[in-house]
C-alpha positions in Angstrom: 7.9 16.6 -10.5 5.6 14.1 -8.8 4.0 10.8 -9.4 0.5 10.9 -10.8 -2.5 9.6 -8.9 -2.5 6.4 -11.0 1.0 5.6 -9.6 2.2 4.7 -13.0 2.9 8.0 -14.7 4.6 11.3 -13.7 3.6 14.9 -14.0 5.4 18.2 -13.9 4.2 21.8 -13.5 2.5 22.6 -16.7 3.7 25.4 -19.0 1.1 26.7 -21.3 1.8 26.0 -25.0 4.3 23.2 -24.1 3.7 19.6 -24.9 3.8 18.8 -21.1 0.3 20.4 -20.9 -1.1 17.5 -22.9 -0.6 14.9 -20.2 1.8 12.9 -18.1 5.1 11.1 -18.7 5.7 7.3 -18.5 8.8 7.6 -16.3 10.5 10.0 -14.0 13.5 10.0 -16.4 11.3 11.2 -19.2 9.7 13.8 -17.0 13.1 15.0 -15.9 14.5 15.1 -19.4 11.5 17.3 -20.5 12.0 19.6 -17.5 15.6 20.2 -18.6 14.9 20.5 -22.3 15.3 23.8 -24.1 11.8 23.5 -25.5 10.3 23.5 -22.0 12.6 26.1 -20.5 12.0 28.4 -23.5 8.2 28.2 -23.0 8.6 28.6 -19.2 10.7 31.7 -19.4 9.3 33.0 -22.6 12.6 33.2 -24.5 13.8 32.0 -27.9 14.3 28.2 -27.9 17.1 28.5 -30.4 19.0 31.1 -28.4 18.4 29.2 -25.2 19.7 26.0 -26.8 22.9 27.8 -27.8 23.4 29.1 -24.3 22.8 25.6 -22.8 25.3 24.0 -25.2 27.9 26.6 -24.3 27.3 25.9 -20.6 27.6 22.2 -21.0 30.8 22.6 -23.0 32.4 24.8 -20.4 31.1 22.9 -17.3 31.9 19.2 -17.5 30.6 18.7 -13.9 27.2 18.7 -15.4 27.7 15.1 -16.6 27.4 11.9 -14.6 30.8 10.8 -15.7 32.3 13.8 -13.9 31.1 12.4 -10.6 33.0 9.1 -10.8 33.8 8.8 -7.1 30.3 9.5 -6.1 28.9 7.0 -8.6 31.2 4.2 -7.3 30.0 4.9 -3.7 26.3 5.2 -4.7 26.3 1.9 -6.7 26.7 -0.1 -3.5 23.4 1.3 -2.2 21.4 0.4 -5.3 19.7 -2.8 -6.3 19.5 -2.1 -10.0 22.6 -2.2 -12.2 21.8 1.0 -13.9 20.2 2.6 -10.8 22.7 5.5 -10.5 22.1 6.5 -14.1 18.3 6.2 -13.8 18.3 8.4 -10.7 20.6 10.9 -12.3 18.2 11.2 -15.2 15.4 11.7 -12.8 17.2 14.5 -11.0 18.8 12.7 -8.1 22.5 13.4 -7.7 24.7 10.3 -6.8 26.2 12.2 -3.9 22.7 12.2 -2.2 22.2 8.4 -2.4 24.1 7.3 0.7 22.3 9.9 2.8 18.9 8.8 1.4 19.7 5.2 2.1 20.5 6.1 5.7 16.8 6.6 6.4 16.3 2.9 5.9 19.5 1.8 7.6 17.9 -1.3 9.1 17.7 -2.7 5.6 21.0 -4.5 4.8 20.4 -5.2 1.1 20.8 -2.5 -1.6 17.6 -0.5 -2.1 15.6 -0.2 -5.4 15.5 3.0 -7.4 11.8 3.4 -6.4 12.9 3.9 -2.8 15.1 6.9 -3.7 12.5 8.4 -5.9 10.0 8.1 -3.1 12.2 10.0 -0.7 12.9 12.6 -3.3 9.5 13.2 -4.7 7.0 11.4 -2.4 7.2 13.7 0.8 7.3 10.9 3.4 7.7 11.2 7.2 11.4 10.4 7.5 11.4 9.6 11.2 8.4 7.3 10.8 10.1 5.7 7.8 13.2 5.0 9.7 11.3 3.4 12.6 8.9 1.4 10.5 11.6 -0.2 8.3 13.0 -1.7 11.5 9.8 -3.6 11.8 10.5 -5.5 8.6 13.9 -4.6 7.1 13.1 -5.5 3.5 14.0 -3.5 0.4 10.5 -3.9 -1.2 8.8 -2.8 2.0 11.2 0.2 2.3 10.3 1.2 -1.3 6.5 1.1 -0.4 7.0 3.1 2.8 9.1 5.7 1.0 6.1 6.6 -1.1 3.6 6.9 1.8 2.8 10.7 2.2 3.6 12.2 5.6 -0.1 12.9 6.2 -1.3 9.4 5.3 -3.4 7.4 7.8 -0.6 4.8 7.5 1.8 7.0 9.3 1.2 5.4 12.8 3.0 2.9 15.0 0.3 0.4 13.9 1.9 0.0 10.5 5.1 -1.3 12.1 3.1 -3.6 14.3 1.2 -5.1 11.3 4.5 -5.6 9.5 5.9 -7.4 12.6 2.8 -9.6 12.5 3.7 -10.6 8.9 1.0 -8.8 6.9 1.5 -7.8 3.3 1.3 -4.2 2.0 -2.3 -4.8 0.7 -3.3 -6.3 4.1 -1.7 -3.4 6.1 -3.5 -0.9 3.9 -6.8 -2.7 4.3 -6.4 -3.0 8.1 -5.6 0.7 8.3 -8.6 1.7 6.1 -11.0 -0.4 8.1 -9.6 0.7 11.5 -8.5 -2.7 12.8 -5.9 -2.5 15.5 -3.0 -4.9 16.0 -4.3 -5.2 19.6 -7.4 -6.9 18.3 -5.3 -9.5 16.5 -3.2 -10.2 19.5 -6.3 -10.6 21.7 -7.8 -13.0 19.2 -4.6 -15.0 19.1 -4.5 -15.1 22.9 -8.1 -16.4 23.2 -8.0 -18.8 20.3 -5.6 -21.4 18.9 -4.3 -19.0 16.2 -0.8 -17.5 15.9 -0.7 -13.7 16.0 0.0 -13.8 12.2 -3.0 -16.0 11.5 -5.2 -13.9 13.8 -4.2 -10.7 11.9 -4.8 -12.3 8.5 -8.2 -13.6 9.6 -9.4 -10.2 10.8 -8.2 -8.6 7.6 -9.9 -11.3 5.5 -13.2 -10.5 7.2 -12.5 -6.8 6.8 -12.3 -7.4 3.0 -16.0 -8.4 3.2 -16.7 -5.2 5.3 -17.3 -7.4 8.4 -15.9 -6.9 12.0 -16.4 -10.1 13.9 -15.9 -10.1 17.7 -13.6 -12.6 19.4 -16.8 -14.5 20.5 -17.9 -14.8 16.9 -14.5 -16.0 15.8 -14.5 -18.6 18.6 -17.9 -19.8 17.4 -16.4 -20.3 13.9 -13.5 -22.2 15.5 -15.9 -24.6 17.2 -17.3 -25.4 13.8 -13.9 -25.9 12.1 -14.1 -22.6 10.3 -11.2 -20.8 11.8 -10.0 -19.2 8.6 -13.4 -18.9 6.8 -13.9 -15.5 5.1 -17.2 -14.9 3.2 -17.1 -12.9 0.0 -18.3 -9.3 0.1 -20.7 -9.9 -2.8 -22.4 -12.8 -0.9 -22.8 -10.8 2.2 -24.2 -7.9 0.1 -26.9 -10.2 -1.1 -27.8 -11.3 2.4 -27.9 -7.7 3.6 -30.4 -6.8 0.8 -32.5 -9.9 1.6 -32.5 -9.2 5.4 -33.9 -5.7 4.9 -37.4 -7.1 4.9 -36.8 -9.1 8.1 -37.9 -7.7 11.5 -34.9 -7.3 13.8 -32.5 -8.1 10.9 -28.9 -9.1 11.9 -26.2 -6.7 11.1 -23.7 -7.3 8.3 -21.1 -9.0 10.4 -23.6 -11.3 11.9 -24.9 -12.2 8.5 -21.4 -13.0 7.4 -20.8 -15.3 10.3 -24.1 -17.0 9.6 -23.1 -17.5 6.0 -19.8 -19.1 7.0 -21.6 -21.6 9.2 -24.5 -22.3 6.9 -22.3 -22.7 3.9 -24.4 -20.8 1.3 -26.8 -17.9 0.9 -29.9 -20.0 0.3 -29.5 -21.7 3.7 -29.1 -18.4 5.5 -32.2 -17.1 3.8 -34.2 -20.1 4.9 -33.0 -19.6 8.5 -33.9 -15.9 8.3 -37.4 -16.8 7.1 -37.7 -19.1 10.1 -36.9 -16.3 12.5 -33.2 -17.1 13.2 -31.3 -13.8 13.9 -27.9 -14.8 15.3 -25.1 -17.1 14.2 -25.4 -18.9 17.6 -29.1 -19.7 16.9 -28.2 -20.8 13.4 -25.5 -23.1 14.6 -27.7 -24.7 17.1 -30.6 -25.1 14.6 -28.2 -26.6 12.1 -26.9 -29.1 14.6 -30.5 -30.2 15.4 -31.3 -30.6 11.7 -28.1 -32.5 11.0 -28.8 -34.8 14.0 -32.4 -35.5 12.9 -31.1 -36.4 9.4 
């Protein structure tokens, strides 16, 4: 059983002729129930569903240990590790035994609060790197963060020390994923913070904000923005796209990041286009020209 690519539904190994071949399940509990159903097992092992159901009922009657109530002590212990009131039951229905829950929680031992069901499902079905998970949850010991990390596959680009560094700098899950996807390093944020008036957190968020527009400003470009009171100015990706298209016809056209910085300083696309037509090719030149124009006015 595993979570589908849409991250909202669940899939199981398909058995031809069974209803599971028609699509995915809305929850891990529904997927688990189908996996254990006589209908699915009969199709899987090519036996009579009626006879199999009779055998299963006889086994259940003779073996009370197959019910959650028969593990009362393990349930009481497990409840202390779960955030949701019905978490133990939901995990049981998804195929996670209550006796496993304390051991699974130990991989995020830095988190003092009870952990969500999603965390335990991630460890059971998400194939994470457990040593990385343990180390990274120390960077921000939060149940929601632990649940996200539990679902990060062991071969993901996120499985580096940088993820923990970004979390220490206060970035959100979306921001950490964007920083990783665009190859921004925490060291770049710390350098920007050191050379400017930003906190490390603000520097990290500013660099990620620019990365969202597919721009990689240097420290010098960020300091130029600071001098113009634009410390946290981030252009939209669509606006920069328009300028990139417009600049294709310009000899010695600026790169995408330069155009983004020019846009932040000029304030709108039309102004940047006018400056490009006049031969301006850098944000420094644009800023100087704009000062001259404003002074003349």
